[in-house]
C-alpha positions as CSV (number, residue, x, y, z in Angstrom):
1,M,0.0,0.0,0.0
2,A,1.4,3.4,-1.0
3,Q,1.4,6.4,1.2
4,L,1.5,10.0,0.0
5,T,1.0,13.4,1.4
6,I,-1.8,15.5,-0.1
7,E,-2.5,19.1,0.6
8,V,-6.0,20.5,1.3
9,N,-6.4,24.2,2.0
10,G,-2.7,24.5,2.7
11,R,-2.6,21.7,5.2
12,P,-0.8,18.4,4.6
13,Y,-2.5,15.1,5.1
14,T,-0.8,11.7,4.8
15,V,-3.1,9.1,3.2
16,G,-2.8,5.6,1.9
17,C,-3.9,4.1,-1.4
18,E,-3.4,1.0,-3.5
19,D,-0.1,0.9,-5.3
20,G,-0.4,2.5,-8.7
21,Q,-3.3,4.8,-7.6
22,E,-1.1,7.6,-6.4
23,R,-1.6,9.9,-9.4
24,H,-5.4,9.3,-9.3
25,L,-5.5,10.2,-5.6
26,E,-3.4,13.3,-6.2
27,D,-5.8,14.4,-8.9
28,L,-8.8,13.8,-6.6
29,A,-7.1,15.7,-3.8
30,R,-6.4,18.7,-6.1
31,H,-10.1,18.7,-7.2
32,F,-11.2,18.6,-3.5
33,D,-8.7,21.3,-2.6
34,R,-10.2,23.6,-5.2
35,Q,-13.7,23.0,-3.7
36,V,-12.5,23.7,-0.2
37,R,-10.6,26.8,-1.3
38,Q,-13.7,28.0,-3.1
39,V,-15.8,27.6,0.0
40,S,-13.1,29.4,2.0
41,Q,-13.1,32.3,-0.4
42,E,-16.9,32.6,-0.5
43,V,-17.6,32.3,3.2
44,G,-14.3,32.6,5.0
45,Q,-12.6,30.2,7.3
46,L,-15.3,28.1,9.0
47,G,-13.0,25.9,11.0
48,E,-11.3,23.0,9.4
49,T,-14.0,20.4,10.0
50,R,-16.8,22.6,8.6
51,L,-14.7,23.7,5.7
52,L,-13.9,20.2,4.7
53,L,-17.6,19.2,5.2
54,M,-18.7,22.0,2.9
55,G,-16.1,21.0,0.3
56,A,-17.3,17.4,0.5
57,L,-20.9,18.5,0.2
58,L,-20.1,20.5,-3.0
59,L,-18.4,17.4,-4.5
60,A,-21.4,15.2,-3.5
61,D,-23.7,17.7,-5.2
62,E,-21.5,17.6,-8.3
63,L,-21.6,13.8,-8.3
64,S,-25.4,13.9,-7.9
65,D,-25.8,16.2,-10.9
66,T,-23.5,14.0,-12.9
67,R,-25.4,10.8,-12.0
68,Q,-28.7,12.5,-12.9
69,R,-27.3,13.6,-16.3
70,L,-26.0,10.1,-16.9
71,A,-29.4,8.6,-16.1
72,H,-31.1,11.0,-18.6
73,A,-28.5,10.2,-21.2
74,Q,-29.0,6.5,-20.7
75,S,-32.7,7.0,-21.0
76,D,-32.3,9.0,-24.2
77,L,-30.0,6.4,-25.6
78,A,-32.5,3.6,-24.8
79,R,-35.2,5.6,-26.5
80,L,-33.1,6.3,-29.6
81,Q,-32.0,2.6,-29.8
82,S,-35.7,1.6,-29.7
83,D,-36.6,4.1,-32.3
84,A,-33.7,2.9,-34.5
85,A,-34.8,-0.7,-34.2
86,R,-38.4,0.3,-35.1
87,L,-37.2,2.2,-38.1
88,E,-34.9,-0.7,-39.2
89,A,-37.9,-3.1,-39.0
90,R,-40.1,-0.7,-41.1
91,A,-37.3,-0.3,-43.6
92,S,-36.8,-4.1,-43.8
93,L,-40.6,-4.6,-44.4
94,A,-40.5,-1.9,-47.1
95,V,-37.6,-3.5,-48.8
96,D,-39.3,-6.9,-48.6
97,G,-42.5,-5.5,-50.1
98,A,-40.6,-3.8,-52.9
99,A,-38.7,-7.0,-53.6
100,R,-42.0,-8.9,-53.9
101,K,-43.4,-6.3,-56.3
102,V,-40.3,-6.5,-58.4
103,E,-40.5,-10.3,-58.4
104,A,-44.2,-10.1,-59.4
105,L,-43.4,-7.7,-62.3
106,V,-40.5,-9.9,-63.5
107,A,-42.8,-13.0,-63.4
108,R,-45.5,-11.1,-65.4
109,I,-43.0,-9.9,-68.0
110,S,-41.4,-13.4,-68.2
111,G,-44.6,-15.2,-68.2
């Protein structure tokens, strides 16, 4: 297990993560640090616990919005796939009907 020191609002924190996940954890920490610093700039220092809580709540809100957008996108995709399948079936029936008509004309001409 790897250990690294991240910084949030100017304070160092030593945390552990799975080997190979250090870069990802550093990216997450930077994102969280931006949220915490934003709260600090907007409302001032609230005390470390409250500041970190507010930063976490902002990220939770962001995650909630992302999940909601994903759910809508998945719903839209399912609807579009259903529409595409219906249109494909209609096109297939139209091609089959046209083929039958062509075959009937060929039979009449040949017959």
